[in-house]
N, C-alpha and C positions, 0 to 999 in steps of 0.2 A: 344629210351628212354635213358635218362641220369639221373643218381641218385647221389646225393651228401649228405655227412654227415660230419659235423665238430663240435664236441661237444664244444670245446674251442671257436671256432669262432662265432657260431650262436646258441649254445645251443642244446638241445636234440630234434632236428627237422630233419626229413628226407625230402629232397627236390627232388621231382620226376618231371622231365621235359619231357613231351611227344612230344612237338614241339619245338626243339632247335632253338633259333634265332627268335622266334615269335615276331613280332613288332606291332601287332594291339592293340586295347584297350581291357583290361581285367576286369573281375569282379570276385567275389568269393562268395562261400557259404560254411558254416561250418556244419559238423555233428560230434559231439564228438571231437575226436582228429584229425579228417581229415578235411582239407580245400581243396575244389575243386576250381581250378582257370580255368576260361573259357573265350572264346572270346565273347565279348559283341555282336558282329554282328551276329555270326553264332551259338553261344551257345555251340560250340565244346570245349571239355576239352583240356586245354593247359598243365595242370600239377596238382599235389597235393602237399600239405605240410602235413606231418604226425608228430604231436606233441607227446611227450613222447615216442619217437621211440624205445628206448631200452626196453620198456615194451612189445614190440611186436616181437623183433628180436635182435640178437647179432650184435653189430656194434662197430667197433674200428677205422674205416677209418678217415682220415683227408683230405677230398676232395672227388674225384670221387669214388663211390662204384663200385667194379667190380661185374657186375651182372651175374646171371645164372638163370636157371629155378627154382631152389629151392628158391632163394631170391625173385624172382617174385611171387612165390606161397605165401611166407610169407607176402609180401606187399599186395597182393590181399586178404589174410585172415584178415590182419589188417584193411583194408578198409571195408571189409564185416562186421567186428565186430562193426564198427562205422556207419553202416547203408548205406554204399555206394553200389549201385547195379552194377555199371560199373565194368567190369572185364578187367584188363589191359593185353595187349599182346605186345610182343617185339621180336626183332631180335637180338640175342646175338652173331651173327657171328663176327669174328675179324674185326675191323675197320682199323687197320694198317697192311697191307699185302705186300708181295714181288710181284712186278709187272715186266713185260717184255715189253719194248717199241718195238712193232712190226712194227709201222709205224710212220713217222714224216714228216709233211709238213708245209710250211710257212703259217701263218695266212694271209688271203687276205687283212685284214684291219689294220694290226699292224706289223711293221717291227720287233719288238723285241719278238713277240709271235710265238709259234709253236703249231700246232694241232697234238697231239699224240694219237695213238691208243695203249692202254696198256692192255695186257693180265694179269688178276689178278687171273687166275685159275677158270675155269667155266664160266667166262664172260670177255668180252673186253670192257673197258671203253674209252670214248673219253674225253681227258683231255687237256685243253689249258694250256701251260706251258711257262713261261717267263725266265726260267733259261738259261744262255748262253751255258751251257755244256750239255744240254739234247741231246740225239742222239738215233737213231734207233739201236736196238741190245743190249741196256743196261738193266741190272736188277736194279730196283729202289724200293724205299719205297713209297707206295701209301696210302694216307689217304682217305678212302672211305667216301661217304656221310653219315653223322651221327657221324663221328669221332670228338672227342674233342681234339684239339691241346693243348700242355703244356701251351700255352699262354691264353687258355680259349676260343679261337675262335672255332666255330662249323663249320664243313665243310658241305656246302649245294650245291645242284644243282645250277649252275649259268650260265650266258651267258656273255662271254667276247668279246666285240666288235662284237656282233651279232652271235657268235659261241657258242653252248651249251657245257658246261664242267661239268663232273660228277666226282669230286674228286680232289686230289692235289698230285703232285709228290713232295716229301719233301726234304728239305736240312737237313743236320745234325743239323744246328742251330735251325731250326723250330721244330725239334724233341727233342731239349734240350739235345743233347748227349754231354758227357764230351769231352773237347778238340775239339769242333766243329770249323772248319775254319771260319773266319770272312768274307772272300770274297764270292761273290754271286755264287750260283751253287748248284745243287741238289746232294744228296748223291748217288754215284754209287756203287752198291754192287758187291762183288766178285761173280764169276760164280757158286760157290758152293751152293748159296742160291736157294731154290726151289720156283718156281712161285706159288703163292697162299698161301704159308705158312704164319702164323702170324709173324709180325716183332716185336721182343721184345726189340730191342735196345742194 
């Protein structure tokens, strides 16, 4: 779930995206201040727009809303007030975390790609990485599936040249960090960072 609010940019509307990066045909139906957006083919909910949002909750963000269980409860309460029966659920675990590259091997079908096994604390992800400086034994920043990059790109499960990849090992530039180097390459963290901890930048 990704939630956005920008009063100056789009008015008093909360945009709730349940399937980031959805590319099928959509339709919508309205109930009061709530508009449900759904896939034409399957009928599955893709997201909601909630109009007059500040009458339901306190909002001051200009962009992505940092979500937690309380805010999810307020959204569900607002939808319920408008006659929506669906109850939204979400995973609010951090999407940018410190990872440890435990294995690295050459991609069988691409010279410049490597297949990395990355421990992100509690699970190990397989990530295909094209950075020239990635190596086994590094601590790195991982954008997990569902993360929204500063560019607006949403990280999804993918397949790169036939190899599944879940997440992205990030460069300083991709993370929009100040003074990020322009040359290609991932951000390698100092050893003091703890694997699995959220990366704040």
